[in-house]
PDB file of N, CA, C and O in Angstrom:
ATOM      1  N   MET A   1     115.046  88.998 115.037  1.00  0.00           N
ATOM      2  CA  MET A   1     114.586  88.615 113.674  1.00  0.00           C
ATOM      3  C   MET A   1     115.841  88.129 112.931  1.00  0.00           C
ATOM      4  O   MET A   1     116.862  88.816 112.911  1.00  0.00           O
ATOM      5  N   GLU A   2     115.757  86.998 112.352  1.00  0.00           N
ATOM      6  CA  GLU A   2     116.866  86.381 111.634  1.00  0.00           C
ATOM      7  C   GLU A   2     116.738  86.865 110.159  1.00  0.00           C
ATOM      8  O   GLU A   2     115.732  86.637 109.488  1.00  0.00           O
ATOM      9  N   LEU A   3     117.795  87.531 109.709  1.00  0.00           N
ATOM     10  CA  LEU A   3     117.871  87.986 108.374  1.00  0.00           C
ATOM     11  C   LEU A   3     118.808  87.113 107.532  1.00  0.00           C
ATOM     12  O   LEU A   3     119.733  86.507 108.073  1.00  0.00           O
ATOM     13  N   PRO A   4     118.581  87.044 106.221  1.00  0.00           N
ATOM     14  CA  PRO A   4     119.370  86.115 105.395  1.00  0.00           C
ATOM     15  C   PRO A   4     120.804  86.549 105.274  1.00  0.00           C
ATOM     16  O   PRO A   4     121.126  87.727 105.425  1.00  0.00           O
ATOM     17  N   LYS A   5     121.660  85.596 105.003  1.00  0.00           N
ATOM     18  CA  LYS A   5     123.042  85.812 104.698  1.00  0.00           C
ATOM     19  C   LYS A   5     123.331  85.228 103.311  1.00  0.00           C
ATOM     20  O   LYS A   5     122.751  84.223 102.900  1.00  0.00           O
ATOM     21  N   ILE A   6     124.240  85.888 102.615  1.00  0.00           N
ATOM     22  CA  ILE A   6     124.669  85.341 101.318  1.00  0.00           C
ATOM     23  C   ILE A   6     126.076  84.835 101.458  1.00  0.00           C
ATOM     24  O   ILE A   6     126.975  85.595 101.820  1.00  0.00           O
ATOM     25  N   LYS A   7     126.292  83.552 101.176  1.00  0.00           N
ATOM     26  CA  LYS A   7     127.661  82.966 101.300  1.00  0.00           C
ATOM     27  C   LYS A   7     128.602  83.693 100.378  1.00  0.00           C
ATOM     28  O   LYS A   7     128.229  84.124  99.287  1.00  0.00           O
ATOM     29  N   ASN A   8     129.854  83.824 100.845  1.00  0.00           N
ATOM     30  CA  ASN A   8     130.843  84.496 100.079  1.00  0.00           C
ATOM     31  C   ASN A   8     131.061  83.944  98.725  1.00  0.00           C
ATOM     32  O   ASN A   8     131.313  84.690  97.779  1.00  0.00           O
ATOM     33  N   GLU A   9     130.973  82.666  98.604  1.00  0.00           N
ATOM     34  CA  GLU A   9     131.193  81.992  97.255  1.00  0.00           C
ATOM     35  C   GLU A   9     130.077  82.349  96.283  1.00  0.00           C
ATOM     36  O   GLU A   9     130.286  82.225  95.077  1.00  0.00           O
ATOM     37  N   ASP A  10     128.912  82.781  96.733  1.00  0.00           N
ATOM     38  CA  ASP A  10     127.804  83.144  95.891  1.00  0.00           C
ATOM     39  C   ASP A  10     127.767  84.647  95.510  1.00  0.00           C
ATOM     40  O   ASP A  10     126.913  85.088  94.741  1.00  0.00           O
ATOM     41  N   LEU A  11     128.709  85.398  96.068  1.00  0.00           N
ATOM     42  CA  LEU A  11     128.747  86.818  95.782  1.00  0.00           C
ATOM     43  C   LEU A  11     129.469  87.139  94.493  1.00  0.00           C
ATOM     44  O   LEU A  11     130.357  86.396  94.075  1.00  0.00           O
ATOM     45  N   PRO A  12     129.094  88.251  93.852  1.00  0.00           N
ATOM     46  CA  PRO A  12     129.844  88.714  92.652  1.00  0.00           C
ATOM     47  C   PRO A  12     131.277  89.180  93.060  1.00  0.00           C
ATOM     48  O   PRO A  12     131.511  89.495  94.227  1.00  0.00           O
ATOM     49  N   ASP A  13     132.136  89.217  92.187  1.00  0.00           N
ATOM     50  CA  ASP A  13     133.551  89.554  92.445  1.00  0.00           C
ATOM     51  C   ASP A  13     133.676  90.905  93.094  1.00  0.00           C
ATOM     52  O   ASP A  13     134.492  91.068  94.002  1.00  0.00           O
ATOM     53  N   LYS A  14     132.872  91.920  92.654  1.00  0.00           N
ATOM     54  CA  LYS A  14     133.015  93.239  93.256  1.00  0.00           C
ATOM     55  C   LYS A  14     132.731  93.258  94.731  1.00  0.00           C
ATOM     56  O   LYS A  14     133.413  93.939  95.497  1.00  0.00           O
ATOM     57  N   LEU A  15     131.676  92.474  95.154  1.00  0.00           N
ATOM     58  CA  LEU A  15     131.347  92.416  96.580  1.00  0.00           C
ATOM     59  C   LEU A  15     132.380  91.608  97.326  1.00  0.00           C
ATOM     60  O   LEU A  15     132.661  91.905  98.487  1.00  0.00           O
ATOM     61  N   LYS A  16     132.965  90.579  96.691  1.00  0.00           N
ATOM     62  CA  LYS A  16     134.042  89.816  97.362  1.00  0.00           C
ATOM     63  C   LYS A  16     135.215  90.695  97.666  1.00  0.00           C
ATOM     64  O   LYS A  16     135.874  90.520  98.690  1.00  0.00           O
ATOM     65  N   GLU A  17     135.501  91.671  96.765  1.00  0.00           N
ATOM     66  CA  GLU A  17     136.600  92.601  96.996  1.00  0.00           C
ATOM     67  C   GLU A  17     136.320  93.459  98.203  1.00  0.00           C
ATOM     68  O   GLU A  17     137.221  93.713  99.002  1.00  0.00           O
ATOM     69  N   ILE A  18     135.077  93.919  98.355  1.00  0.00           N
ATOM     70  CA  ILE A  18     134.693  94.747  99.468  1.00  0.00           C
ATOM     71  C   ILE A  18     134.654  94.043 100.767  1.00  0.00           C
ATOM     72  O   ILE A  18     135.123  94.553 101.785  1.00  0.00           O
ATOM     73  N   LEU A  19     134.054  92.779 100.742  1.00  0.00           N
ATOM     74  CA  LEU A  19     133.832  92.052 101.976  1.00  0.00           C
ATOM     75  C   LEU A  19     135.001  91.148 102.384  1.00  0.00           C
ATOM     76  O   LEU A  19     135.062  90.706 103.532  1.00  0.00           O
ATOM     77  N   GLY A  20     135.906  90.874 101.483  1.00  0.00           N
ATOM     78  CA  GLY A  20     136.938  89.935 101.715  1.00  0.00           C
ATOM     79  C   GLY A  20     136.410  88.537 101.818  1.00  0.00           C
ATOM     80  O   GLY A  20     135.699  88.090 100.919  1.00  0.00           O
ATOM     81  N   GLU A  21     136.728  87.820 102.881  1.00  0.00           N
ATOM     82  CA  GLU A  21     136.291  86.465 103.075  1.00  0.00           C
ATOM     83  C   GLU A  21     134.951  86.360 103.796  1.00  0.00           C
ATOM     84  O   GLU A  21     134.451  85.254 103.997  1.00  0.00           O
ATOM     85  N   GLU A  22     134.355  87.495 104.191  1.00  0.00           N
ATOM     86  CA  GLU A  22     133.115  87.497 104.949  1.00  0.00           C
ATOM     87  C   GLU A  22     131.903  87.211 104.065  1.00  0.00           C
ATOM     88  O   GLU A  22     131.890  87.518 102.873  1.00  0.00           O
ATOM     89  N   ASP A  23     130.911  86.628 104.673  1.00  0.00           N
ATOM     90  CA  ASP A  23     129.580  86.450 103.987  1.00  0.00           C
ATOM     91  C   ASP A  23     128.887  87.810 104.026  1.00  0.00           C
ATOM     92  O   ASP A  23     129.178  88.638 104.890  1.00  0.00           O
ATOM     93  N   ALA A  24     128.000  88.027 103.117  1.00  0.00           N
ATOM     94  CA  ALA A  24     127.199  89.232 103.109  1.00  0.00           C
ATOM     95  C   ALA A  24     126.045  89.070 104.113  1.00  0.00           C
ATOM     96  O   ALA A  24     125.274  88.115 104.026  1.00  0.00           O
ATOM     97  N   GLU A  25     125.933  89.989 105.045  1.00  0.00           N
ATOM     98  CA  GLU A  25     124.843  89.968 106.014  1.00  0.00           C
ATOM     99  C   GLU A  25     124.034  91.235 105.858  1.00  0.00           C
ATOM    100  O   GLU A  25     124.533  92.272 105.420  1.00  0.00           O
ATOM    101  N   PHE A  26     122.756  91.120 106.233  1.00  0.00           N
ATOM    102  CA  PHE A  26     121.832  92.266 106.119  1.00  0.00           C
ATOM    103  C   PHE A  26     121.481  92.766 107.475  1.00  0.00           C
ATOM    104  O   PHE A  26     121.355  91.985 108.418  1.00  0.00           O
ATOM    105  N   ASP A  27     121.317  94.074 107.595  1.00  0.00           N
ATOM    106  CA  ASP A  27     120.848  94.716 108.815  1.00  0.00           C
ATOM    107  C   ASP A  27     119.373  94.961 108.646  1.00  0.00           C
ATOM    108  O   ASP A  27     118.889  95.208 107.541  1.00  0.00           O
ATOM    109  N   ALA A  28     118.646  94.887 109.780  1.00  0.00           N
ATOM    110  CA  ALA A  28     117.232  95.231 109.736  1.00  0.00           C
ATOM    111  C   ALA A  28     117.031  96.714 109.450  1.00  0.00           C
ATOM    112  O   ALA A  28     117.738  97.557 110.002  1.00  0.00           O
ATOM    113  N   ILE A  29     116.063  97.032 108.585  1.00  0.00           N
ATOM    114  CA  ILE A  29     115.783  98.450 108.350  1.00  0.00           C
ATOM    115  C   ILE A  29     114.528  98.908 109.102  1.00  0.00           C
ATOM    116  O   ILE A  29     114.082 100.045 108.947  1.00  0.00           O
ATOM    117  N   VAL A  30     113.976  98.025 109.901  1.00  0.00           N
ATOM    118  CA  VAL A  30     112.817  98.372 110.788  1.00  0.00           C
ATOM    119  C   VAL A  30     113.110  97.786 112.170  1.00  0.00           C
ATOM    120  O   VAL A  30     113.869  96.830 112.324  1.00  0.00           O
ATOM    121  N   ASP A  31     112.496  98.382 113.130  1.00  0.00           N
ATOM    122  CA  ASP A  31     112.560  97.836 114.456  1.00  0.00           C
ATOM    123  C   ASP A  31     111.713  96.576 114.568  1.00  0.00           C
ATOM    124  O   ASP A  31     110.520  96.633 114.269  1.00  0.00           O
ATOM    125  N   PRO A  32     112.255  95.473 114.974  1.00  0.00           N
ATOM    126  CA  PRO A  32     111.442  94.218 115.056  1.00  0.00           C
ATOM    127  C   PRO A  32     110.149  94.388 115.890  1.00  0.00           C
ATOM    128  O   PRO A  32     109.170  93.676 115.666  1.00  0.00           O
ATOM    129  N   ALA A  33     110.156  95.316 116.830  1.00  0.00           N
ATOM    130  CA  ALA A  33     108.952  95.525 117.649  1.00  0.00           C
ATOM    131  C   ALA A  33     107.836  96.144 116.838  1.00  0.00           C
ATOM    132  O   ALA A  33     106.667  96.058 117.215  1.00  0.00           O
ATOM    133  N   ASP A  34     108.198  96.782 115.700  1.00  0.00           N
ATOM    134  CA  ASP A  34     107.170  97.449 114.872  1.00  0.00           C
ATOM    135  C   ASP A  34     106.490  96.472 113.949  1.00  0.00           C
ATOM    136  O   ASP A  34     105.461  96.811 113.365  1.00  0.00           O
ATOM    137  N   ILE A  35     107.006  95.296 113.794  1.00  0.00           N
ATOM    138  CA  ILE A  35     106.425  94.272 112.905  1.00  0.00           C
ATOM    139  C   ILE A  35     105.332  93.502 113.584  1.00  0.00           C
ATOM    140  O   ILE A  35     105.534  92.958 114.669  1.00  0.00           O
ATOM    141  N   VAL A  36     104.168  93.446 112.961  1.00  0.00           N
ATOM    142  CA  VAL A  36     102.999  92.753 113.569  1.00  0.00           C
ATOM    143  C   VAL A  36     102.862  91.414 112.888  1.00  0.00           C
ATOM    144  O   VAL A  36     102.773  91.337 111.662  1.00  0.00           O
ATOM    145  N   ASP A  37     102.844  90.390 113.654  1.00  0.00           N
ATOM    146  CA  ASP A  37     102.615  89.047 113.132  1.00  0.00           C
ATOM    147  C   ASP A  37     101.179  88.656 113.292  1.00  0.00           C
ATOM    148  O   ASP A  37     100.738  88.431 114.419  1.00  0.00           O
ATOM    149  N   VAL A  38     100.437  88.564 112.241  1.00  0.00           N
ATOM    150  CA  VAL A  38      99.000  88.271 112.314  1.00  0.00           C
ATOM    151  C   VAL A  38      98.831  86.784 112.006  1.00  0.00           C
ATOM    152  O   VAL A  38      99.189  86.310 110.927  1.00  0.00           O
ATOM    153  N   HIS A  39      98.290  86.077 112.959  1.00  0.00           N
ATOM    154  CA  HIS A  39      98.040  84.670 112.766  1.00  0.00           C
ATOM    155  C   HIS A  39      96.731  84.569 111.962  1.00  0.00           C
ATOM    156  O   HIS A  39      95.718  85.147 112.356  1.00  0.00           O
ATOM    157  N   LEU A  40      96.752  83.844 110.849  1.00  0.00           N
ATOM    158  CA  LEU A  40      95.552  83.690 110.042  1.00  0.00           C
ATOM    159  C   LEU A  40      95.366  82.219 109.720  1.00  0.00           C
ATOM    160  O   LEU A  40      96.218  81.561 109.122  1.00  0.00           O
ATOM    161  N   ASP A  41      94.204  81.739 110.148  1.00  0.00           N
ATOM    162  CA  ASP A  41      93.818  80.360 109.808  1.00  0.00           C
ATOM    163  C   ASP A  41      92.938  80.454 108.617  1.00  0.00           C
ATOM    164  O   ASP A  41      91.798  80.904 108.728  1.00  0.00           O
ATOM    165  N   LEU A  42      93.442  80.028 107.425  1.00  0.00           N
ATOM    166  CA  LEU A  42      92.667  80.199 106.192  1.00  0.00           C
ATOM    167  C   LEU A  42      91.361  79.391 106.181  1.00  0.00           C
ATOM    168  O   LEU A  42      90.367  79.848 105.617  1.00  0.00           O
ATOM    169  N   ASP A  43      91.347  78.215 106.787  1.00  0.00           N
ATOM    170  CA  ASP A  43      90.104  77.496 106.863  1.00  0.00           C
ATOM    171  C   ASP A  43      89.011  78.205 107.637  1.00  0.00           C
ATOM    172  O   ASP A  43      87.851  78.229 107.226  1.00  0.00           O
ATOM    173  N   GLU A  44      89.398  78.782 108.765  1.00  0.00           N
ATOM    174  CA  GLU A  44      88.456  79.519 109.609  1.00  0.00           C
ATOM    175  C   GLU A  44      88.010  80.786 108.851  1.00  0.00           C
ATOM    176  O   GLU A  44      86.840  81.167 108.883  1.00  0.00           O
ATOM    177  N   TYR A  45      88.993  81.436 108.160  1.00  0.00           N
ATOM    178  CA  TYR A  45      88.658  82.669 107.433  1.00  0.00           C
ATOM    179  C   TYR A  45      87.606  82.374 106.356  1.00  0.00           C
ATOM    180  O   TYR A  45      86.604  83.083 106.265  1.00  0.00           O
ATOM    181  N   TYR A  46      87.828  81.331 105.535  1.00  0.00           N
ATOM    182  CA  TYR A  46      86.848  81.007 104.497  1.00  0.00           C
ATOM    183  C   TYR A  46      85.521  80.547 105.020  1.00  0.00           C
ATOM    184  O   TYR A  46      84.479  80.814 104.421  1.00  0.00           O
ATOM    185  N   ARG A  47      85.552  79.854 106.139  1.00  0.00           N
ATOM    186  CA  ARG A  47      84.278  79.413 106.770  1.00  0.00           C
ATOM    187  C   ARG A  47      83.498  80.599 107.245  1.00  0.00           C
ATOM    188  O   ARG A  47      82.294  80.673 107.001  1.00  0.00           O
ATOM    189  N   GLU A  48      84.143  81.551 107.926  1.00  0.00           N
ATOM    190  CA  GLU A  48      83.450  82.717 108.436  1.00  0.00           C
ATOM    191  C   GLU A  48      83.066  83.646 107.310  1.00  0.00           C
ATOM    192  O   GLU A  48      82.063  84.350 107.427  1.00  0.00           O
ATOM    193  N   ARG A  49      83.822  83.680 106.213  1.00  0.00           N
ATOM    194  CA  ARG A  49      83.464  84.457 105.064  1.00  0.00           C
ATOM    195  C   ARG A  49      82.156  83.921 104.403  1.00  0.00           C
ATOM    196  O   ARG A  49      81.281  84.689 104.003  1.00  0.00           O
ATOM    197  N   THR A  50      82.071  82.587 104.310  1.00  0.00           N
ATOM    198  CA  THR A  50      80.857  81.984 103.829  1.00  0.00           C
ATOM    199  C   THR A  50      79.676  82.229 104.706  1.00  0.00           C
ATOM    200  O   THR A  50      78.575  82.497 104.225  1.00  0.00           O
ATOM    201  N   GLU A  51      79.899  82.138 106.018  1.00  0.00           N
ATOM    202  CA  GLU A  51      78.773  82.410 106.969  1.00  0.00           C
ATOM    203  C   GLU A  51      78.308  83.863 106.844  1.00  0.00           C
ATOM    204  O   GLU A  51      77.106  84.127 106.881  1.00  0.00           O
ATOM    205  N   THR A  52      79.213  84.780 106.701  1.00  0.00           N
ATOM    206  CA  THR A  52      78.862  86.174 106.535  1.00  0.00           C
ATOM    207  C   THR A  52      78.100  86.403 105.248  1.00  0.00           C
ATOM    208  O   THR A  52      77.129  87.159 105.244  1.00  0.00           O
ATOM    209  N   ALA A  53      78.510  85.770 104.142  1.00  0.00           N
ATOM    210  CA  ALA A  53      77.852  85.880 102.872  1.00  0.00           C
ATOM    211  C   ALA A  53      76.394  85.326 103.026  1.00  0.00           C
ATOM    212  O   ALA A  53      75.440  85.921 102.526  1.00  0.00           O
ATOM    213  N   GLN A  54      76.265  84.216 103.706  1.00  0.00           N
ATOM    214  CA  GLN A  54      74.920  83.637 103.904  1.00  0.00           C
ATOM    215  C   GLN A  54      74.040  84.577 104.695  1.00  0.00           C
ATOM    216  O   GLN A  54      72.879  84.787 104.344  1.00  0.00           O
ATOM    217  N   MET A  55      74.595  85.163 105.792  1.00  0.00           N
ATOM    218  CA  MET A  55      73.842  86.090 106.623  1.00  0.00           C
ATOM    219  C   MET A  55      73.407  87.323 105.750  1.00  0.00           C
ATOM    220  O   MET A  55      72.292  87.821 105.910  1.00  0.00           O
ATOM    221  N   LEU A  56      74.262  87.789 104.864  1.00  0.00           N
ATOM    222  CA  LEU A  56      73.945  88.909 103.998  1.00  0.00           C
ATOM    223  C   LEU A  56      72.800  88.526 103.061  1.00  0.00           C
ATOM    224  O   LEU A  56      71.886  89.323 102.845  1.00  0.00           O
ATOM    225  N   LEU A  57      72.840  87.333 102.511  1.00  0.00           N
ATOM    226  CA  LEU A  57      71.720  86.914 101.645  1.00  0.00           C
ATOM    227  C   LEU A  57      70.411  86.816 102.381  1.00  0.00           C
ATOM    228  O   LEU A  57      69.377  87.215 101.845  1.00  0.00           O
ATOM    229  N   GLU A  58      70.418  86.307 103.573  1.00  0.00           N
ATOM    230  CA  GLU A  58      69.244  86.143 104.379  1.00  0.00           C
ATOM    231  C   GLU A  58      68.698  87.567 104.740  1.00  0.00           C
ATOM    232  O   GLU A  58      67.489  87.797 104.760  1.00  0.00           O
ATOM    233  N   SER A  59      69.601  88.464 105.009  1.00  0.00           N
ATOM    234  CA  SER A  59      69.183  89.834 105.384  1.00  0.00           C
ATOM    235  C   SER A  59      68.545  90.516 104.181  1.00  0.00           C
ATOM    236  O   SER A  59      67.528  91.195 104.321  1.00  0.00           O
ATOM    237  N   ARG A  60      69.124  90.346 103.017  1.00  0.00           N
ATOM    238  CA  ARG A  60      68.539  90.906 101.816  1.00  0.00           C
ATOM    239  C   ARG A  60      67.126  90.307 101.507  1.00  0.00           C
ATOM    240  O   ARG A  60      66.202  91.020 101.116  1.00  0.00           O
ATOM    241  N   GLU A  61      67.013  89.023 101.694  1.00  0.00           N
ATOM    242  CA  GLU A  61      65.684  88.385 101.492  1.00  0.00           C
ATOM    243  C   GLU A  61      64.680  88.979 102.481  1.00  0.00           C
ATOM    244  O   GLU A  61      63.560  89.285 102.071  1.00  0.00           O
ATOM    245  N   LYS A  62      65.011  89.151 103.722  1.00  0.00           N
ATOM    246  CA  LYS A  62      64.131  89.715 104.704  1.00  0.00           C
ATOM    247  C   LYS A  62      63.754  91.128 104.311  1.00  0.00           C
ATOM    248  O   LYS A  62      62.585  91.498 104.425  1.00  0.00           O
ATOM    249  N   LEU A  63      64.695  91.923 103.857  1.00  0.00           N
ATOM    250  CA  LEU A  63      64.420  93.270 103.421  1.00  0.00           C
ATOM    251  C   LEU A  63      63.444  93.324 102.263  1.00  0.00           C
ATOM    252  O   LEU A  63      62.529  94.148 102.243  1.00  0.00           O
ATOM    253  N   GLU A  64      63.646  92.445 101.306  1.00  0.00           N
ATOM    254  CA  GLU A  64      62.746  92.355 100.182  1.00  0.00           C
ATOM    255  C   GLU A  64      61.358  91.969 100.594  1.00  0.00           C
ATOM    256  O   GLU A  64      60.389  92.490 100.043  1.00  0.00           O
ATOM    257  N   GLN A  65      61.225  91.076 101.545  1.00  0.00           N
ATOM    258  CA  GLN A  65      59.940  90.652 102.037  1.00  0.00           C
ATOM    259  C   GLN A  65      59.274  91.763 102.766  1.00  0.00           C
ATOM    260  O   GLN A  65      58.064  91.942 102.627  1.00  0.00           O
ATOM    261  N   ILE A  66      60.032  92.552 103.573  1.00  0.00           N
ATOM    262  CA  ILE A  66      59.458  93.694 104.299  1.00  0.00           C
ATOM    263  C   ILE A  66      58.982  94.764 103.300  1.00  0.00           C
ATOM    264  O   ILE A  66      57.901  95.331 103.456  1.00  0.00           O
ATOM    265  N   ARG A  67      59.811  95.030 102.266  1.00  0.00           N
ATOM    266  CA  ARG A  67      59.365  95.984 101.271  1.00  0.00           C
ATOM    267  C   ARG A  67      58.081  95.549 100.560  1.00  0.00           C
ATOM    268  O   ARG A  67      57.172  96.355 100.362  1.00  0.00           O
ATOM    269  N   HIS A  68      58.012  94.271 100.176  1.00  0.00           N
ATOM    270  CA  HIS A  68      56.858  93.719  99.542  1.00  0.00           C
ATOM    271  C   HIS A  68      55.611  93.882 100.474  1.00  0.00           C
ATOM    272  O   HIS A  68      54.556  94.367 100.066  1.00  0.00           O
ATOM    273  N   ASP A  69      55.796  93.467 101.683  1.00  0.00           N
ATOM    274  CA  ASP A  69      54.656  93.611 102.654  1.00  0.00           C
ATOM    275  C   ASP A  69      54.223  95.052 102.858  1.00  0.00           C
ATOM    276  O   ASP A  69      53.035  95.350 102.980  1.00  0.00           O
ATOM    277  N   PHE A  70      55.187  95.920 102.893  1.00  0.00           N
ATOM    278  CA  PHE A  70      54.858  97.355 103.098  1.00  0.00           C
ATOM    279  C   PHE A  70      54.118  97.959 101.923  1.00  0.00           C
ATOM    280  O   PHE A  70      53.202  98.763 102.098  1.00  0.00           O
ATOM    281  N   LYS A  71      54.526  97.565 100.715  1.00  0.00           N
ATOM    282  CA  LYS A  71      53.875  98.014  99.467  1.00  0.00           C
ATOM    283  C   LYS A  71      52.388  97.477  99.455  1.00  0.00           C
ATOM    284  O   LYS A  71      51.450  98.179  99.079  1.00  0.00           O
ATOM    285  N   ARG A  72      52.256  96.253  99.869  1.00  0.00           N
ATOM    286  CA  ARG A  72      50.943  95.606  99.869  1.00  0.00           C
ATOM    287  C   ARG A  72      50.052  96.311 100.917  1.00  0.00           C
ATOM    288  O   ARG A  72      48.857  96.511 100.698  1.00  0.00           O
ATOM    289  N   HIS A  73      50.661  96.679 102.052  1.00  0.00           N
ATOM    290  CA  HIS A  73      49.941  97.416 103.137  1.00  0.00           C
ATOM    291  C   HIS A  73      49.526  98.754 102.629  1.00  0.00           C
ATOM    292  O   HIS A  73      48.374  99.135 102.836  1.00  0.00           O
ATOM    293  N   LEU A  74      50.392  99.509 101.970  1.00  0.00           N
ATOM    294  CA  LEU A  74      50.078 100.824 101.426  1.00  0.00           C
ATOM    295  C   LEU A  74      48.947 100.679 100.368  1.00  0.00           C
ATOM    296  O   LEU A  74      48.036 101.506 100.331  1.00  0.00           O
ATOM    297  N   LYS A  75      49.000  99.696  99.565  1.00  0.00           N
ATOM    298  CA  LYS A  75      47.956  99.555  98.532  1.00  0.00           C
ATOM    299  C   LYS A  75      46.604  99.287  99.198  1.00  0.00           C
ATOM    300  O   LYS A  75      45.577  99.795  98.748  1.00  0.00           O
ATOM    301  N   THR A  76      46.605  98.491 100.269  1.00  0.00           N
ATOM    302  CA  THR A  76      45.361  98.168 100.990  1.00  0.00           C
ATOM    303  C   THR A  76      44.840  99.438 101.637  1.00  0.00           C
ATOM    304  O   THR A  76      43.639  99.703 101.584  1.00  0.00           O
ATOM    305  N   VAL A  77      45.706 100.223 102.242  1.00  0.00           N
ATOM    306  CA  VAL A  77      45.277 101.460 102.909  1.00  0.00           C
ATOM    307  C   VAL A  77      44.727 102.438 101.900  1.00  0.00           C
ATOM    308  O   VAL A  77      43.727 103.096 102.189  1.00  0.00           O
ATOM    309  N   GLN A  78      45.318 102.568 100.744  1.00  0.00           N
ATOM    310  CA  GLN A  78      44.838 103.443  99.725  1.00  0.00           C
ATOM    311  C   GLN A  78      43.497 102.999  99.147  1.00  0.00           C
ATOM    312  O   GLN A  78      42.658 103.831  98.800  1.00  0.00           O
ATOM    313  N   GLU A  79      43.303 101.710  99.048  1.00  0.00           N
ATOM    314  CA  GLU A  79      42.041 101.177  98.504  1.00  0.00           C
ATOM    315  C   GLU A  79      40.914 101.448  99.523  1.00  0.00           C
ATOM    316  O   GLU A  79      39.777 101.682  99.114  1.00  0.00           O
ATOM    317  N   ASN A  80      41.195 101.422 100.810  1.00  0.00           N
ATOM    318  CA  ASN A  80      40.202 101.601 101.833  1.00  0.00           C
ATOM    319  C   ASN A  80      39.880 103.077 102.033  1.00  0.00           C
ATOM    320  O   ASN A  80      38.881 103.363 102.695  1.00  0.00           O
ATOM    321  N   ASN A  81      40.614 104.002 101.535  1.00  0.00           N
ATOM    322  CA  ASN A  81      40.339 105.415 101.702  1.00  0.00           C
ATOM    323  C   ASN A  81      39.569 105.984 100.562  1.00  0.00           C
ATOM    324  O   ASN A  81      39.259 107.175 100.559  1.00  0.00           O
TER     325      ASN A  81
END
């Protein structure tokens, strides 16, 4: 993993005293093997998100229809008894 360096000329005077002519370099504070790189295609993400939302709407509509039909069925059964 490539970490940033700060050029010596960009450092404050106190750090120049400590580092001399060297650039400031950073050490990794985590093991590079512990870092997970997740590839994310935003277009695909939003497309799938929209598809999932559409499926949820269709599912809710079906549930409402089933509830309506069940209530109608119960009413019919009660009227026949």
